N, C-alpha and C positions, 0 to 999 in steps of 0.2 A: 454476425459471423464474421470471423477473423480471416482474411485473405494475407497470405504471404507469398508473393510472386517468387519463384525460384528461377534463377537464371541458367542457361545451359552451362554445365560444368561447375556450378557453384557447390560448394560443400554442404552436406546435409546438416552438419552440426551448426553452421552459421545461419542456415535457415530455421533451424530449431531455436536459437538463440534469439532471433528476429520475433519469432512467434510467442516465446516466452516474454518478451518485453511488452509486446502489444497486449498480451493477456493480461499482465500485471497492470497496465495503465488503465484497463478498464474497470479494475477493482471487482471483479466478479467474486473471488475468492473472499475479499474482506467483507463484502456485504453478505455472503453466505454465512461466515462466521458470526457477524453481528446478528443476524436472524435466527440463529441457532437457538437462543435462549432470549426471552424477553427481559428487557432491561427497563426499570421505571425511569420516567424523564428526571426525576429528583436525583436518582442514583447516577445517570449519565451526567449529569450537570456537575455532580459533585467531583466524578472522575475527571470531567474536563477541566474544572478549577485546579485540581490537585496536580494535573499534568502541566497546565500553564505556571504554576508555583514552581515546578521542579525545573522547567525550561529556564525561567526567569532567573532563578538561584544559578543555574550553569552558567548563564550569560554572565550574571555578576561576577562568578569565579574567574571566569576567562580574562574579564577585563582587568583583574588586579594582577 
């Protein structure tokens, strides 16, 4: 359970931003989306490799 202490006179928007930040760090939404549909290990691994290649390519472009 996420608890966000709100100080006296603190803005509600600020407290809501704190809550959203904490909620994002837990990774709950990401986990729910991943569990929505089953992905075979081979497909997940292939996607992971493609992402790594893409990131490496971007890093090489930035160096030049």
